[in-house]
C-alpha positions in Angstrom: 12.2 7.5 2.7 8.7 6.7 3.5 7.4 4.0 6.0 5.4 2.6 3.1 7.4 -0.1 1.2 7.3 -1.3 -2.3 7.7 -4.8 -2.1 8.7 -7.2 -5.0 8.1 -11.0 -4.8 9.4 -13.6 -6.8 6.6 -16.4 -7.4 8.1 -19.9 -7.8 9.4 -20.7 -4.5 8.5 -17.6 -3.0 4.7 -16.9 -3.1 4.1 -20.5 -4.1 6.0 -23.8 -3.0 7.5 -26.1 -5.6 4.3 -27.8 -6.2 2.5 -24.6 -6.9 0.6 -24.4 -4.0 0.4 -21.2 -2.1 0.6 -21.4 1.8 -2.2 -19.9 3.5 0.3 -17.7 5.7 1.7 -16.3 2.4 -1.7 -15.1 1.3 -2.3 -13.6 4.7 1.1 -11.8 4.7 0.4 -10.2 1.2 -3.1 -9.0 2.1 -1.9 -7.5 5.4 0.8 -5.7 4.0 -1.3 -4.2 1.4 -3.9 -3.3 3.8 -1.2 -1.4 5.9 -0.4 0.7 2.8 2.3 -1.1 1.4 2.4 -1.8 -2.4 3.1 -5.5 -3.7 4.2 -6.5 -7.0 4.9 -9.8 -8.3 8.6 -10.0 -9.9 8.9 -13.1 -11.9 10.0 -15.1 -14.8 6.3 -16.1 -15.5 4.3 -14.3 -18.1 0.9 -13.1 -17.1 -0.8 -16.1 -18.6 1.3 -18.6 -16.3 -0.4 -17.2 -13.1 -3.5 -19.1 -12.0 -6.5 -17.8 -10.7 -5.7 -18.2 -7.1 -2.4 -16.1 -7.3 -4.5 -13.3 -8.5 -7.2 -13.7 -6.0 -4.6 -12.7 -3.3 -4.5 -9.2 -4.6 -1.4 -7.3 -6.2 -0.7 -3.8 -7.2 0.9 -5.1 -10.3 3.4 -7.4 -11.8 6.8 -7.4 -13.3 7.0 -10.7 -15.7 9.1 -12.4 -18.0 12.2 -11.8 -15.8 11.8 -7.9 -16.3 10.5 -7.6 -20.0 7.0 -6.7 -18.9 6.0 -4.0 -16.2 2.6 -3.4 -15.2 0.8 -1.0 -12.6 -2.8 -1.6 -11.5 -3.4 -3.1 -15.3 -1.5 -0.3 -17.0 1.2 -1.4 -19.0 4.2 0.6 -18.0 6.8 -1.1 -20.3 6.7 -4.5 -22.5 9.7 -5.3 -24.5 9.3 -8.1 -26.7 11.1 -10.6 -28.7 10.8 -9.9 -32.5 9.0 -12.0 -34.9 12.5 -12.5 -36.8 14.2 -13.7 -33.5 11.3 -15.8 -32.8 11.8 -17.6 -36.3 15.2 -18.0 -35.6 14.5 -19.6 -32.1 11.9 -21.9 -33.2 13.9 -23.1 -36.4 17.1 -23.5 -34.4 15.4 -25.5 -31.8 13.5 -27.6 -34.4 16.7 -28.4 -36.0 18.3 -29.8 -32.8 15.4 -31.8 -31.9 14.8 -29.8 -28.8 11.1 -29.4 -27.4 10.0 -25.8 -26.1 7.4 -23.6 -25.2 6.9 -20.0 -26.1 5.9 -17.5 -23.1 3.5 -14.8 -24.0 1.0 -12.9 -22.1 -1.6 -14.4 -24.3 -0.6 -17.9 -23.5 2.2 -20.6 -23.1 2.5 -22.2 -26.9 4.2 -25.6 -26.8 6.2 -27.4 -29.6 4.7 -30.5 -31.1 6.1 -33.2 -28.6 6.6 -31.0 -25.7 3.9 -32.8 -23.4 5.5 -36.2 -23.8 9.1 -34.8 -23.6 8.5 -32.7 -20.8 7.1 -35.1 -18.1 10.4 -36.6 -17.2 12.0 -33.3 -17.1 9.3 -31.8 -15.0 9.2 -34.7 -12.5 12.9 -34.3 -11.9 12.6 -30.6 -11.3 9.6 -31.1 -8.7 11.7 -34.0 -7.1 14.7 -31.8 -7.1 12.6 -29.3 -5.0 11.8 -31.8 -2.7 8.4 -33.3 -3.9 7.4 -36.8 -3.6 7.3 -39.3 -6.8 3.5 -38.7 -6.6 3.4 -35.0 -6.1 6.1 -34.7 -8.9 3.9 -36.5 -11.3 0.9 -34.7 -10.4 3.0 -31.2 -10.8 4.6 -32.5 -14.4 1.0 -33.1 -15.6 -0.4 -29.8 -14.2 2.0 -28.1 -16.0 1.7 -29.7 -19.2 -2.2 -29.1 -19.1 -1.6 -25.2 -18.8 0.1 -25.2 -22.2 -1.4 -24.5 -25.7 -0.6 -27.2 -28.2 -1.0 -26.7 -32.2 -0.7 -23.0 -31.8 1.3 -20.7 -34.0 5.0 -20.9 -33.3 6.0 -17.9 -35.4 4.9 -15.1 -33.0 5.4 -11.6 -32.4 4.1 -11.5 -28.9 6.7 -13.5 -26.9 8.5 -12.4 -23.7 10.7 -15.3 -23.6 11.4 -19.0 -24.7 12.1 -21.9 -22.5 13.6 -25.2 -24.0 14.5 -28.7 -22.4 18.2 -29.2 -22.5 19.6 -32.3 -23.9 22.8 -31.3 -22.1 24.3 -28.1 -20.8 26.0 -27.7 -24.4 22.6 -26.8 -25.8 22.5 -23.9 -23.6 26.3 -23.0 -24.3 25.4 -23.2 -27.8 22.5 -21.0 -27.5 24.6 -18.2 -26.2 26.7 -18.3 -29.5 23.6 -18.8 -31.5 21.8 -15.8 -30.2 24.1 -12.9 -29.2 21.3 -10.6 -29.8 19.2 -12.2 -26.8 20.1 -13.3 -23.2 20.5 -17.0 -22.3 20.0 -18.3 -19.0 19.2 -21.8 -17.4 16.6 -23.0 -15.0 15.3 -25.8 -13.1 18.8 -26.8 -11.4 22.1 -25.8 -10.4 25.0 -25.0 -12.8 25.7 -27.8 -15.5 22.7 -29.8 -13.9 20.2 -27.4 -15.1 17.0 -28.9 -17.0 15.8 -25.8 -19.1 17.4 -23.1 -21.2 15.7 -19.9 -22.0 16.0 -17.1 -24.1 14.9 -13.5 -23.7 15.2 -9.8 -24.5 18.8 -8.6 -24.0 19.5 -6.0 -21.3 16.5 -6.9 -19.5 16.6 -8.2 -15.9 14.2 -8.1 -12.7 16.5 -5.2 -11.4 16.1 -3.0 -14.7 12.3 -3.7 -14.2 12.3 -2.6 -10.7 14.0 0.7 -11.6 11.5 1.5 -14.6 8.4 0.6 -12.2 9.9 2.8 -9.3 10.8 5.6 -11.8 7.2 5.6 -13.1 5.7 5.6 -9.5 7.9 8.7 -8.7 9.0 6.6 -5.6 12.3 6.3 -4.0 14.5 3.3 -4.4 15.3 3.3 -0.4 11.8 2.2 0.0 12.0 -0.9 -2.0 12.2 -4.5 -0.6 12.9 -7.9 -2.6 11.8 -11.2 -1.6 13.1 -14.4 -3.6 14.9 -17.7 -3.7 17.0 -18.3 -6.6 20.0 -16.9 -8.5 18.0 -14.9 -11.0 16.7 -12.9 -8.1 20.2 -11.8 -6.9 20.1 -8.5 -9.5 16.6 -7.6 -7.5 18.3 -8.3 -4.1 21.2 -5.9 -5.2 19.0 -3.1 -6.5 16.5 -3.1 -3.7 17.2 -1.4 -0.2 16.0 -4.6 1.7 16.1 -8.4 0.4 15.2 -11.4 1.9 15.8 -15.1 0.8 13.7 -18.0 1.2 15.2 -20.6 3.5 14.3 -23.3 0.8 16.2 -20.9 -1.6 19.6 -21.6 -3.3 22.9 -20.9 -1.7 24.0 -18.1 -4.0 20.8 -16.4 -3.3 21.1 -16.7 0.3 24.5 -15.2 0.1 23.4 -12.2 -1.8 20.3 -11.3 0.4 20.5 -9.3 3.7 18.3 -11.8 5.5 17.2 -15.5 5.1 13.8 -16.5 6.3 12.2 -20.2 6.9 11.3 -22.1 3.9 8.4 -21.5 1.5 6.0 -23.9 3.1 7.1 -23.1 6.9 5.8 -19.7 6.9 8.5 -18.1 5.0 6.7 -15.1 3.6 5.1 -14.4 6.9 8.1 -14.7 8.7 9.9 -12.5 6.4 7.2 -9.7 6.4 7.2 -9.5 10.2 10.8 -9.4 10.2 10.8 -6.5 8.1 8.2 -4.7 10.0 5.5 -4.7 7.2 3.0 -6.7 9.2 2.6 -7.6 13.0 2.6 -11.2 14.2 -0.9 -11.1 15.3 -1.6 -14.9 14.8 
């Protein structure tokens, strides 16, 4: 075991708040931790193209993206497992047949279905409000999200990490499990049957698997790993890392699975977690 840690950070609700703002204390905590010799990686459902410049400007040693299908260390691609072109065709045709709007998540961009912008606004407002945003902030968040997407692009692709689609009901998610036994089906944007989105990704992939791949590549020790997140999808990462922290604004299941619960994401949650873990000193 080393005194230098390998830190894996979820993004949404962990590095950023639920309106995609990055608390200044979170930026400071990450920079100080790296200055102290610790390695810090994003470990997120986002694909590389989803991260705005202000996230990259903080400085990271690399990232795990697509909930574990993509692993990068200092611009070197350690692993990248993709949805095949055949699987993509099946997904796109199935979603079209059900009238479900979607976007395809690639490191080369986020490619939206024909009517996604209009269909997603109500859903994304509901998502932001469910995380505590005001009506005004939720509308801005929905518009900002829609503006990131690429419209009119090729939808039959061979560069996909995963696919997210708007649920008309929870049954869409259940049906996706039956339709795509060769993929893994999840939901996000809400709790249980109140989820707003379904998603489909590479089977056998999760954040924990990717953490092991990266730690093996670094020839490091799992005893030196730290995970920080806020949601159910972070639980495998919590379980595989030696230490785990859930944000105070996180979900109940994630809090129960973590070793420790810090303050809310916008109440110095990251800073307080890093101080608690001894990664930085509280010198403010």
